C-alpha positions as CSV (number, residue, x, y, z in Angstrom):
1,M,98.2,-26.8,11.7
2,K,94.6,-26.0,10.6
3,F,92.2,-23.8,12.4
4,R,88.4,-23.5,12.5
5,N,86.3,-20.8,14.1
6,I,84.6,-23.3,16.4
7,I,85.8,-25.4,19.4
8,I,84.5,-28.9,19.0
9,S,84.3,-32.1,21.0
10,A,84.6,-34.9,18.5
11,L,83.7,-38.6,18.7
12,A,87.2,-39.8,17.9
13,L,90.6,-38.0,17.8
14,T,91.3,-38.4,14.2
15,V,89.8,-40.5,11.4
16,A,89.6,-40.0,7.7
17,S,86.6,-41.0,5.6
18,C,84.3,-43.9,5.2
19,G,82.1,-46.4,3.4
20,Q,80.5,-49.7,4.5
21,T,82.7,-52.0,6.4
22,T,84.2,-54.7,4.1
23,D,86.4,-56.8,6.2
24,K,87.9,-59.6,4.3
25,N,86.0,-62.1,6.4
26,T,82.6,-60.4,6.3
27,N,79.9,-62.2,4.4
28,T,77.2,-59.8,3.0
29,D,74.4,-62.3,3.1
30,N,75.3,-63.3,6.7
31,M,75.2,-59.6,7.7
32,K,71.7,-59.2,6.2
33,K,70.6,-62.3,8.0
34,N,71.9,-61.1,11.3
35,L,70.5,-57.6,10.8
36,G,73.7,-55.8,11.6
37,I,75.6,-58.2,13.9
38,D,78.1,-60.7,12.5
39,I,78.3,-63.2,15.3
40,T,81.6,-64.6,13.9
41,N,83.2,-61.4,15.2
42,L,82.5,-62.5,18.8
43,D,84.8,-64.4,21.1
44,T,82.4,-66.5,23.2
45,S,85.3,-68.2,25.0
46,V,85.6,-65.0,27.0
47,A,83.2,-64.2,29.8
48,P,81.5,-60.8,29.0
49,G,82.0,-59.6,32.5
50,N,85.8,-60.3,32.4
51,N,86.5,-58.5,29.1
52,F,83.5,-57.3,27.2
53,F,85.7,-55.7,24.6
54,Q,87.3,-59.1,23.8
55,Y,83.9,-60.9,23.9
56,A,82.4,-58.5,21.4
57,N,85.5,-58.2,19.1
58,G,87.8,-61.2,19.6
59,G,86.7,-63.0,16.5
60,W,87.2,-59.9,14.4
61,L,90.6,-59.1,16.0
62,E,91.8,-62.6,15.2
63,K,90.6,-62.5,11.5
64,N,91.9,-59.0,10.9
65,P,95.5,-58.5,12.1
66,I,96.8,-54.9,12.0
67,P,98.3,-54.1,8.6
68,E,101.9,-52.9,8.6
69,E,101.1,-49.3,7.5
70,Y,98.7,-48.7,10.4
71,S,99.4,-47.5,14.0
72,R,95.9,-48.7,14.9
73,Y,93.3,-50.6,13.0
74,G,89.6,-50.9,13.7
75,A,86.1,-50.0,12.5
76,F,87.1,-46.4,11.7
77,E,90.1,-47.5,9.7
78,V,88.2,-50.2,7.8
79,L,85.7,-47.6,6.7
80,A,88.5,-45.2,5.8
81,K,90.0,-47.8,3.5
82,K,86.8,-48.3,1.6
83,N,86.3,-44.6,1.3
84,E,89.8,-44.1,0.1
85,K,89.1,-46.4,-2.8
86,E,85.8,-44.7,-3.5
87,I,87.4,-41.3,-3.6
88,K,90.3,-42.7,-5.6
89,G,87.7,-43.8,-8.2
90,L,86.2,-40.4,-8.3
91,I,89.6,-38.7,-8.7
92,E,90.8,-41.2,-11.3
93,E,87.7,-40.4,-13.4
94,L,88.7,-36.7,-13.2
95,A,92.4,-37.5,-13.9
96,A,91.4,-39.1,-17.2
97,M,89.6,-36.0,-18.4
98,D,91.5,-33.9,-20.9
99,K,89.4,-30.8,-20.8
100,V,88.0,-29.2,-17.7
101,E,87.2,-25.6,-16.9
102,K,89.9,-23.8,-14.9
103,G,88.9,-23.1,-11.3
104,T,86.3,-25.8,-11.2
105,P,86.4,-28.5,-8.5
106,S,87.1,-31.1,-11.3
107,Q,90.1,-29.2,-12.5
108,Q,91.5,-28.5,-9.0
109,I,91.0,-32.0,-7.7
110,R,92.5,-33.5,-10.9
111,D,95.6,-31.3,-11.0
112,Y,96.2,-31.4,-7.3
113,Y,96.2,-35.2,-7.2
114,N,98.1,-35.6,-10.4
115,A,100.8,-33.2,-9.2
116,G,101.1,-35.1,-6.0
117,M,101.4,-38.4,-7.8
118,D,104.1,-37.1,-10.2
119,T,107.0,-38.6,-8.2
120,N,109.5,-38.2,-11.1
121,T,109.2,-34.4,-10.9
122,I,109.1,-34.4,-7.1
123,E,112.3,-36.5,-6.9
124,E,114.0,-34.4,-9.5
125,L,113.3,-31.2,-7.6
126,G,114.5,-32.6,-4.2
127,M,114.5,-29.7,-1.8
128,K,114.6,-27.0,-4.4
129,P,110.9,-25.9,-3.7
130,I,111.9,-24.7,-0.2
131,E,115.3,-23.3,-1.0
132,P,114.1,-19.8,-1.8
133,I,112.3,-19.4,1.6
134,I,115.3,-20.8,3.4
135,A,117.6,-18.4,1.7
136,E,115.2,-15.6,2.6
137,I,115.4,-16.6,6.3
138,N,119.1,-16.8,6.2
139,S,119.3,-13.3,4.7
140,I,117.6,-11.7,7.7
141,N,119.8,-9.1,9.3
142,K,117.8,-8.1,12.4
143,K,115.3,-9.7,14.7
144,D,112.4,-7.5,13.8
145,E,112.4,-9.1,10.3
146,L,111.6,-12.4,11.9
147,I,108.1,-11.1,12.7
148,S,107.1,-10.5,9.1
149,M,108.8,-13.9,8.2
150,Q,106.7,-15.6,10.8
151,A,103.5,-14.1,9.2
152,K,104.7,-15.3,5.8
153,L,105.3,-18.8,7.0
154,N,101.9,-18.8,8.6
155,M,100.3,-18.4,5.2
156,M,102.4,-21.3,4.0
157,G,101.1,-23.6,6.8
158,S,104.0,-23.2,9.2
159,H,103.5,-21.7,12.7
160,P,106.8,-21.1,14.5
161,L,106.5,-19.7,18.0
162,F,102.7,-19.4,18.2
163,A,99.6,-19.1,16.0
164,V,96.8,-16.7,15.5
165,F,93.4,-17.7,14.2
166,S,89.8,-16.6,14.4
167,S,87.2,-18.1,16.7
168,Q,83.9,-17.2,18.3
169,D,84.2,-15.1,21.4
170,D,83.5,-17.5,24.2
171,K,81.5,-14.9,26.1
172,N,79.8,-13.4,23.0
173,S,79.2,-16.2,20.6
174,T,77.8,-13.9,17.9
175,E,81.2,-12.3,17.4
176,V,84.4,-13.6,15.9
177,I,87.7,-12.5,17.4
178,A,91.4,-13.1,17.0
179,N,92.9,-15.8,19.2
180,L,96.5,-16.3,20.1
181,V,97.6,-19.9,21.0
182,Q,101.0,-21.3,22.2
183,G,103.0,-23.5,19.8
184,G,106.3,-23.7,18.1
185,I,107.4,-27.2,19.2
186,G,108.1,-30.2,17.0
187,L,107.1,-32.9,19.4
188,P,103.4,-33.7,19.8
189,D,103.1,-32.1,23.3
190,R,105.0,-30.0,25.8
191,D,105.3,-32.9,28.3
192,Y,107.7,-34.7,26.0
193,Y,110.2,-31.9,26.7
194,T,109.6,-31.7,30.5
195,R,109.2,-35.3,31.7
196,D,112.1,-37.3,33.0
197,D,110.9,-40.8,32.4
198,E,112.9,-43.0,30.1
199,R,110.5,-43.0,27.2
200,S,110.4,-39.2,27.1
201,K,114.2,-39.0,27.3
202,N,114.5,-41.5,24.5
203,I,112.0,-39.6,22.3
204,R,113.9,-36.4,22.9
205,A,117.2,-38.1,21.9
206,E,115.6,-39.5,18.8
207,Y,114.1,-36.1,17.9
208,V,117.6,-34.6,18.0
209,K,118.9,-37.4,15.8
210,H,116.0,-36.8,13.4
211,M,116.8,-33.1,13.2
212,N,120.5,-33.9,12.6
213,K,119.5,-36.1,9.7
214,M,117.2,-33.6,8.2
215,F,119.7,-30.8,8.3
216,V,122.3,-33.0,6.6
217,L,119.8,-33.9,3.9
218,A,119.3,-30.1,3.5
219,G,123.0,-29.8,2.6
220,Y,124.6,-28.9,5.9
221,S,127.7,-30.7,7.2
222,K,127.3,-33.1,10.1
223,L,129.1,-30.7,12.4
224,E,126.7,-27.9,11.4
225,A,123.7,-30.1,11.6
226,A,124.6,-31.2,15.1
227,S,125.0,-27.6,16.3
228,M,121.7,-26.6,14.6
229,A,119.8,-29.4,16.1
230,D,121.0,-28.5,19.6
231,K,119.9,-24.9,19.1
232,V,116.4,-25.9,17.9
233,M,116.0,-28.3,20.8
234,N,117.1,-25.6,23.3
235,I,114.5,-23.1,21.9
236,E,111.7,-25.6,21.8
237,T,112.4,-26.8,25.3
238,K,112.1,-23.2,26.6
239,L,108.9,-22.7,24.6
240,A,107.5,-26.0,26.1
241,E,108.4,-24.9,29.7
242,N,106.3,-21.8,29.3
243,S,103.4,-23.8,27.8
244,M,100.1,-24.9,29.4
245,T,99.6,-28.6,29.8
246,M,96.9,-30.4,27.9
247,L,94.9,-30.8,31.1
248,E,95.2,-27.1,31.9
249,R,94.0,-26.3,28.3
250,R,90.8,-28.2,28.9
251,N,89.6,-25.4,31.2
252,P,87.9,-22.9,29.0
253,N,88.0,-20.2,31.7
254,A,91.7,-20.5,31.9
255,T,92.1,-20.1,28.2
256,Y,89.8,-17.0,28.0
257,N,92.0,-13.9,28.5
258,I,90.8,-10.9,26.5
259,M,93.4,-8.2,25.8
260,S,93.6,-5.2,23.4
261,I,96.6,-5.0,21.1
262,N,98.1,-2.4,23.4
263,E,97.7,-4.6,26.5
264,L,99.1,-7.5,24.6
265,N,102.2,-5.6,23.5
266,K,102.7,-4.4,27.1
267,A,102.3,-7.8,28.6
268,S,104.6,-9.6,26.1
269,K,106.8,-6.9,24.8
270,Y,106.7,-8.6,21.5
271,D,105.8,-6.4,18.5
272,F,102.3,-7.7,17.8
273,D,101.5,-4.5,16.0
274,A,104.0,-5.5,13.3
275,Y,102.8,-9.1,13.3
276,F,99.1,-8.4,12.9
277,K,99.9,-5.8,10.3
278,A,101.9,-8.3,8.3
279,L,98.8,-10.6,8.3
280,N,96.5,-7.7,7.5
281,I,94.5,-8.1,10.8
282,T,92.9,-4.8,11.7
283,Q,90.4,-5.8,14.4
284,T,92.9,-5.9,17.3
285,E,90.9,-4.3,20.2
286,K,89.7,-7.6,21.4
287,I,92.1,-10.6,21.3
288,N,91.8,-13.8,23.3
289,V,95.3,-14.7,24.6
290,R,94.7,-18.3,25.4
291,Q,98.0,-18.9,27.3
292,P,99.1,-15.7,29.0
293,K,102.2,-17.2,30.6
294,F,103.5,-18.4,27.3
295,F,103.2,-15.0,25.7
296,A,104.5,-13.2,28.7
297,G,107.7,-15.3,28.4
298,L,107.9,-14.8,24.7
299,S,109.7,-11.4,24.7
300,T,112.3,-12.7,27.2
301,L,113.1,-15.6,24.9
302,F,113.0,-13.4,21.8
303,N,115.5,-11.1,23.4
304,E,117.8,-13.7,25.0
305,I,118.2,-16.0,22.0
306,S,120.5,-14.7,19.3
307,L,119.4,-13.9,15.7
308,E,121.4,-16.7,14.3
309,E,119.7,-19.2,16.6
310,W,116.3,-17.9,15.6
311,K,117.1,-18.2,12.0
312,T,118.1,-21.8,12.5
313,Y,114.8,-22.4,14.3
314,F,112.8,-20.9,11.5
315,V,114.7,-23.0,8.9
316,W,113.9,-26.1,10.9
317,N,110.2,-25.1,10.9
318,V,110.2,-24.9,7.1
319,L,112.1,-28.2,6.8
320,N,109.9,-30.0,9.3
321,D,106.5,-28.7,8.0
322,N,107.3,-29.5,4.4
323,A,109.3,-32.7,4.7
324,G,106.4,-34.9,3.6
325,K,105.9,-32.9,0.4
326,L,109.6,-33.1,-0.8
327,S,111.6,-35.9,-2.4
328,S,111.6,-39.4,-0.9
329,D,114.7,-39.0,1.3
330,F,112.9,-36.2,3.2
331,V,109.7,-38.2,3.2
332,D,111.4,-41.3,4.5
333,A,113.2,-39.5,7.3
334,N,110.0,-37.7,8.4
335,F,108.1,-41.0,8.4
336,H,110.8,-42.8,10.4
337,F,110.6,-40.3,13.3
338,Y,106.9,-39.3,13.4
339,S,105.5,-42.7,12.5
340,S,108.0,-45.3,13.5
341,V,109.7,-43.8,16.5
342,L,106.6,-42.1,17.9
343,S,103.9,-44.6,16.9
344,G,105.6,-47.9,16.1
345,V,104.6,-48.0,12.4
346,D,107.2,-49.5,10.1
347,K,105.6,-49.4,6.7
348,M,104.5,-46.2,5.0
349,R,101.1,-46.0,3.3
350,P,101.1,-46.2,-0.5
351,R,101.5,-42.8,-2.2
352,W,98.0,-42.8,-3.7
353,K,96.6,-43.1,-0.2
354,R,98.7,-40.3,1.1
355,M,97.6,-38.1,-1.9
356,I,94.0,-38.9,-1.2
357,S,94.5,-37.7,2.3
358,S,96.3,-34.6,1.1
359,T,93.6,-33.8,-1.5
360,N,90.9,-34.3,1.1
361,G,92.8,-32.1,3.6
362,N,93.4,-29.2,1.2
363,L,90.4,-29.4,-1.1
364,G,87.9,-30.8,1.4
365,D,84.7,-29.1,0.1
366,P,85.3,-29.6,-3.6
367,V,85.9,-33.3,-2.9
368,G,83.0,-33.4,-0.5
369,K,80.5,-32.0,-3.0
370,I,81.3,-34.7,-5.5
371,Y,81.4,-37.3,-2.8
372,V,77.9,-36.7,-1.4
373,E,76.4,-36.6,-5.0
374,R,77.7,-40.1,-5.5
375,F,77.5,-41.8,-2.2
376,F,75.1,-40.1,0.2
377,P,71.4,-41.3,0.0
378,A,68.8,-38.7,0.9
379,E,66.9,-41.1,3.1
380,S,69.9,-41.4,5.5
381,K,69.5,-37.7,6.4
382,K,65.8,-38.3,7.2
383,R,66.4,-41.3,9.3
384,M,69.1,-39.5,11.3
385,E,66.8,-36.6,12.0
386,E,64.2,-39.0,13.4
387,L,66.9,-40.7,15.5
388,V,68.1,-37.4,16.9
389,G,64.5,-36.4,17.7
390,N,64.1,-39.7,19.7
391,L,67.4,-39.1,21.6
392,R,66.4,-35.5,22.3
393,I,63.2,-36.7,24.0
394,A,65.1,-39.3,26.0
395,L,67.7,-36.8,27.2
396,K,64.9,-34.3,28.1
397,E,63.2,-36.9,30.2
398,S,66.5,-37.9,31.8
399,I,67.1,-34.3,32.8
400,Q,63.5,-34.0,34.3
401,N,64.1,-37.1,36.4
402,L,67.5,-36.2,37.8
403,D,67.7,-36.4,41.6
404,W,70.8,-34.3,41.9
405,M,69.8,-31.2,39.9
406,S,67.6,-28.4,41.1
407,A,64.4,-27.5,39.3
408,E,65.8,-24.1,38.3
409,T,68.9,-25.5,36.6
410,K,66.8,-28.3,34.9
411,V,64.7,-25.6,33.2
412,K,67.9,-24.0,31.8
413,A,69.3,-27.5,30.8
414,E,66.1,-28.2,28.9
415,E,66.3,-24.9,27.2
416,K,69.9,-25.6,26.1
417,L,68.9,-29.1,24.8
418,A,66.0,-27.7,22.8
419,A,68.3,-25.1,21.3
420,I,70.9,-27.6,20.1
421,N,71.1,-27.3,16.3
422,L,71.5,-30.4,14.1
423,K,73.5,-30.6,10.9
424,V,73.4,-33.8,8.9
425,G,75.2,-35.0,5.8
426,Y,76.7,-32.0,4.2
427,P,76.6,-28.1,4.4
428,N,73.9,-26.1,2.7
429,V,76.6,-23.7,1.5
430,W,79.9,-25.0,0.0
431,I,83.2,-23.1,0.3
432,D,84.1,-21.5,-3.0
433,Y,87.7,-22.6,-3.9
434,S,87.6,-21.2,-7.4
435,S,90.2,-18.5,-6.7
436,V,92.8,-21.1,-5.6
437,E,95.5,-21.7,-8.2
438,I,96.1,-25.4,-8.7
439,G,98.8,-26.4,-11.2
440,D,101.5,-29.0,-11.7
441,N,103.7,-28.0,-8.8
442,Y,102.6,-30.1,-5.8
443,I,104.2,-28.2,-3.0
444,Q,103.1,-24.9,-4.4
445,N,99.6,-26.3,-4.6
446,T,99.7,-27.1,-0.9
447,W,100.9,-23.6,-0.1
448,N,98.2,-22.0,-2.2
449,C,95.5,-24.1,-0.5
450,S,97.0,-23.2,2.9
451,A,97.1,-19.5,2.1
452,F,93.5,-19.6,0.9
453,S,92.2,-21.4,4.0
454,Y,94.3,-19.4,6.5
455,Q,93.3,-16.0,4.9
456,R,89.7,-17.1,4.9
457,N,90.0,-17.9,8.6
458,L,91.6,-14.5,9.4
459,N,89.0,-12.7,7.3
460,K,86.3,-13.7,9.8
461,I,87.8,-11.6,12.6
462,G,85.4,-8.8,13.4
463,K,82.5,-10.3,11.3
464,P,79.3,-12.0,12.3
465,V,79.4,-15.7,12.9
466,D,78.5,-17.9,9.9
467,R,76.0,-20.3,11.3
468,E,76.0,-22.4,8.0
469,E,79.7,-23.3,8.3
470,W,80.8,-26.8,9.1
471,G,83.9,-27.8,11.0
472,M,84.3,-31.2,9.2
473,T,84.0,-32.2,5.6
474,P,81.2,-34.6,4.6
475,Q,83.6,-37.4,3.8
476,T,85.0,-37.4,7.4
477,I,84.2,-40.4,9.6
478,N,83.5,-38.5,12.7
479,A,80.9,-36.4,14.5
480,Y,81.2,-33.4,16.8
481,Y,79.5,-31.0,19.2
482,S,80.4,-27.3,19.2
483,P,79.8,-25.5,22.5
484,N,80.0,-22.1,20.9
485,M,77.5,-23.0,18.2
486,N,75.5,-25.3,20.5
487,E,75.2,-27.7,17.6
488,I,75.9,-31.4,16.7
489,V,77.2,-32.3,13.3
490,F,77.1,-35.7,11.6
491,P,79.0,-35.8,8.3
492,A,77.7,-38.1,5.6
493,A,80.5,-40.5,5.9
494,I,79.6,-41.7,9.4
495,L,76.1,-42.5,8.4
496,Q,77.0,-46.0,7.2
497,P,77.6,-49.4,8.9
498,P,78.7,-50.1,11.5
499,F,77.4,-46.8,12.8
500,F,74.2,-46.7,10.9
501,D,72.6,-49.5,8.9
502,A,69.2,-49.2,7.2
503,N,69.0,-53.0,7.2
504,A,69.8,-53.4,11.0
505,D,67.2,-53.8,13.7
506,D,66.7,-50.9,16.2
507,A,68.9,-52.5,18.9
508,V,72.0,-52.4,16.6
509,N,71.4,-48.9,15.4
510,Y,70.6,-47.5,18.8
511,G,73.7,-49.2,20.2
512,A,75.8,-47.6,17.4
513,I,74.7,-44.3,15.9
514,G,72.2,-43.8,18.8
515,V,75.0,-43.8,21.3
516,V,77.0,-41.5,19.0
517,I,74.1,-39.1,18.9
518,G,73.7,-39.3,22.7
519,H,77.5,-38.9,23.0
520,E,77.5,-35.6,21.0
521,M,74.4,-34.3,22.8
522,T,75.9,-35.0,26.2
523,H,79.0,-33.0,25.2
524,G,76.8,-30.0,25.7
525,F,76.6,-31.0,29.4
526,D,80.0,-32.5,30.1
527,D,82.6,-30.9,32.3
528,Q,83.5,-28.4,29.6
529,G,80.3,-28.1,27.6
530,R,78.1,-27.4,30.7
531,L,80.0,-24.2,31.1
532,Y,78.4,-22.8,28.0
533,D,74.8,-21.6,27.9
534,K,72.1,-22.3,25.2
535,D,73.5,-19.4,23.1
536,G,77.0,-20.8,23.1
537,N,78.4,-18.3,25.6
538,L,80.8,-19.2,28.4
539,N,78.4,-18.5,31.2
540,D,77.9,-20.5,34.4
541,W,74.2,-21.2,34.5
542,W,74.4,-23.7,37.3
543,N,73.8,-23.0,40.9
544,E,76.5,-23.8,43.4
545,E,74.9,-27.0,44.8
546,D,74.2,-28.4,41.3
547,A,77.8,-27.9,40.3
548,K,79.0,-29.6,43.4
549,N,76.7,-32.6,42.8
550,F,77.9,-32.8,39.2
551,K,81.5,-32.8,40.2
552,E,80.9,-35.6,42.7
553,K,79.1,-37.6,40.0
554,T,81.9,-37.1,37.5
555,Q,84.6,-37.9,40.0
556,I,83.4,-41.5,39.9
557,L,84.3,-41.6,36.2
558,V,87.7,-40.0,36.9
559,E,88.5,-42.7,39.4
560,Q,87.1,-45.6,37.3
561,Y,89.1,-44.7,34.2
562,S,92.2,-43.7,36.2
563,N,92.3,-47.2,37.5
564,Y,92.0,-48.8,34.1
565,I,95.4,-50.3,33.2
566,E,96.9,-50.6,29.7
567,L,100.1,-52.4,28.8
568,D,100.5,-54.0,32.2
569,S,101.4,-50.8,34.1
570,L,100.1,-47.6,32.3
571,H,96.9,-46.0,33.4
572,V,94.3,-44.0,31.5
573,N,94.3,-40.4,32.6
574,G,90.8,-40.1,34.0
575,E,91.0,-36.3,34.2
576,L,92.3,-35.7,30.7
577,T,89.6,-38.0,29.2
578,L,86.8,-36.9,31.5
579,G,84.8,-35.0,28.9
580,E,84.7,-38.0,26.5
581,N,84.0,-40.5,29.2
582,I,81.0,-38.4,30.4
583,A,79.8,-38.3,26.8
584,D,80.2,-42.1,26.4
585,N,78.4,-42.6,29.7
586,G,75.5,-40.3,28.8
587,G,75.3,-41.7,25.2
588,L,74.9,-45.2,26.5
589,F,72.2,-44.3,29.0
590,I,70.2,-41.9,26.8
591,S,70.3,-44.2,23.7
592,Y,69.1,-47.2,25.7
593,A,66.2,-45.1,27.0
594,A,65.3,-44.0,23.5
595,L,65.5,-47.7,22.3
596,Q,62.9,-48.6,24.9
597,K,60.6,-45.9,23.6
598,S,61.0,-47.3,20.1
599,Y,59.9,-50.7,21.5
600,E,56.9,-49.1,23.1
601,K,55.8,-47.9,19.7
602,N,56.9,-50.7,17.5
603,G,57.1,-53.7,19.8
604,K,60.1,-55.6,21.1
605,P,61.7,-58.0,18.6
606,E,62.4,-61.7,19.2
607,D,65.9,-62.9,19.8
608,I,68.1,-63.0,16.7
609,D,70.8,-65.7,16.4
610,G,70.3,-66.4,20.1
611,L,71.0,-62.8,21.1
612,T,68.4,-60.7,23.0
613,S,67.8,-57.1,22.0
614,D,69.7,-55.9,25.0
615,Q,72.7,-58.1,24.2
616,R,72.6,-56.8,20.6
617,Y,72.5,-53.2,21.8
618,F,75.7,-53.7,23.9
619,I,77.5,-55.8,21.4
620,S,76.8,-53.1,18.7
621,Y,78.3,-50.5,21.0
622,G,81.3,-52.7,21.8
623,Q,82.0,-53.4,18.1
624,L,82.2,-49.7,17.3
625,W,85.5,-49.5,19.2
626,R,87.1,-52.7,17.9
627,Q,90.7,-52.0,17.1
628,H,94.3,-53.2,17.2
629,I,96.7,-50.6,18.4
630,R,100.5,-50.7,18.5
631,P,102.1,-50.3,21.9
632,K,104.0,-47.1,21.0
633,T,100.8,-45.6,19.6
634,L,98.9,-46.6,22.8
635,M,101.6,-45.0,25.0
636,R,101.5,-41.9,22.9
637,R,97.7,-41.6,23.0
638,L,97.6,-42.2,26.8
639,Q,99.7,-39.1,27.1
640,E,98.1,-36.9,24.4
641,D,94.5,-38.1,23.7
642,V,91.4,-36.8,25.4
643,H,89.7,-40.0,24.4
644,S,90.1,-43.3,26.4
645,P,91.5,-46.2,24.4
646,G,88.9,-48.4,22.6
647,D,89.0,-51.3,25.1
648,A,88.5,-48.8,28.0
649,R,85.6,-47.1,26.3
650,V,83.9,-50.5,26.0
651,N,84.8,-52.3,29.3
652,A,84.6,-49.3,31.6
653,G,81.7,-47.8,29.6
654,V,79.2,-50.7,29.8
655,A,80.0,-51.6,33.4
656,N,78.0,-48.6,34.6
657,L,74.7,-49.7,33.1
658,P,72.5,-52.1,35.1
659,W,71.0,-53.6,31.9
660,W,74.4,-54.9,30.9
661,Y,74.5,-56.9,34.0
662,E,71.1,-58.4,33.4
663,A,71.7,-59.0,29.7
664,F,74.9,-61.0,30.2
665,N,74.4,-62.4,33.7
666,I,77.4,-60.5,35.1
667,Q,78.5,-61.8,38.5
668,E,80.2,-60.2,41.4
669,T,83.2,-62.4,40.8
670,D,83.6,-61.0,37.2
671,K,86.5,-58.6,36.6
672,Y,84.5,-55.6,35.5
673,Y,81.7,-56.0,38.0
674,I,80.9,-52.7,39.8
675,A,78.7,-52.6,42.9
676,P,75.4,-50.7,42.1
677,E,76.2,-47.9,44.6
678,K,79.6,-47.3,42.9
679,R,78.4,-47.0,39.3
680,A,78.4,-43.7,37.4
681,K,75.2,-42.3,36.0
682,I,75.2,-38.6,35.3
683,W,72.6,-38.0,32.6
């Protein structure tokens, strides 16, 4: 678990890194000719109004079946594949160097990657790297010692029971405070423990089987392993029962509960004094306890459950959190449950790809610095700043023309929009990793990186906010909005086709990166973002009537997406995905308006390959979300993901824009036709 001192709303749930799309069927000359749209990726046998996702992507989907190692495969993953190869090339250059200065990015990246690729040593060691910490857990004689053990595991990247991290104070964005957050479960979400549907029951049963296998691999007898797995499942179930749901956690007011250390100790009767002392956290007069119910129940569980059971639970956390770094028997077992059972993936990624991800995850800034020097052209940053400026003007005009918002609130909305900070490409200040010891022991390297990052995070508590800090590395294919910082951030890696293409016409770029820009800007005004003012403070700056009107407008999106069906009978959760759906809706409207302004200045282009500029705008948007997704992965994301699936983002997204109907001659008889009075337009 990694923590940042910002809360962000990202474009996609998780992606890695990027480069230009190089699908095996893409012809570079054809792409240049078509100025960003490859018409062979279309499926013109499908009526756009019946399935615009399939119309825009059917050709690509047919030519690019999902590879065995992927749980989903689309534009993001294609970019990530190319970027993996680019970064691999960089790392292999470093790996071939004999002499590098210790503590430099080159030395750290080289040795980290090489240690991770040294499978002979890793296989020979087996589980020896974690045996000392397991022995230390098993030697604990009283419950109080578990508190310092928890702090020790936190520094190693494990977070049994709960986690503490630094973040801006939601109501004083200039200040960084400690935050306590629920945790301690091995399944992806608390609902897997509490639901009674067959899938949840099956996953719980498979999880217990997985724990059994892991304990046996760790040297316990089958009888011992079965007993230990049952104990862990009992503890995790009780933790889950006290936890907030994902939907409840979307309410920033519900997760803002300031307490002093004395109030916290009284409310939870858990010795947080000892815990914070073990982590050397001294600023404890102001702590945000994000889930009070969870921490109120913690002392009851801590007292009710025996020391031996807790020791088993802690041993499991060490095993589970480090399984992917140990010998292949642990890696394979971990993959089987977390990738095959949960997500339907049957083939593991090659080790070099996993080590690229691990290196990126643990040495993100050192890799990022070399990455941008090699792959990020300066002109991309300038073009992005121009695009953001155009989108900012379009959103401002949209706010001014709203018929549901009062003049008073409009003024404050415009002030917030004007205050949004923009970060493009890469940070002005890089994190200094020179103190991190990187040698030839892979798992120790990961622990050293974890300790560095976690200590760096905790050191921010009680200090001023660092406005230069980034929440993503430059090589990440994503973008985000931070409500506390009131900023939008576009890493270098996303500023490439199909998101941004210097050779493409305006319709394609505004349909892609333009919508992404509008999406991130709109996050400042979605159901969560609107609760923060221009300075990033949780402060309701709307009058009561405006808030009522906004809720009525957004309820249309809740209903639209809740009625969207996947896998024959499963529905998108319109409430859980509301923030992202608002951002998609706003991004489409705002970017389209900005595109019209560019035409006023530069003239509207002729049709290209028989496609009008409006058609190209919508196709460009639709092709951003092209993807295959495995049924198990889709079922999992419908339960856990705050983003709607790709096909829903396309089909439900475009159906609210009147120009889509005109561009593709959508008829009332078409599946995704929505009557004008029932369409959603918020910004």
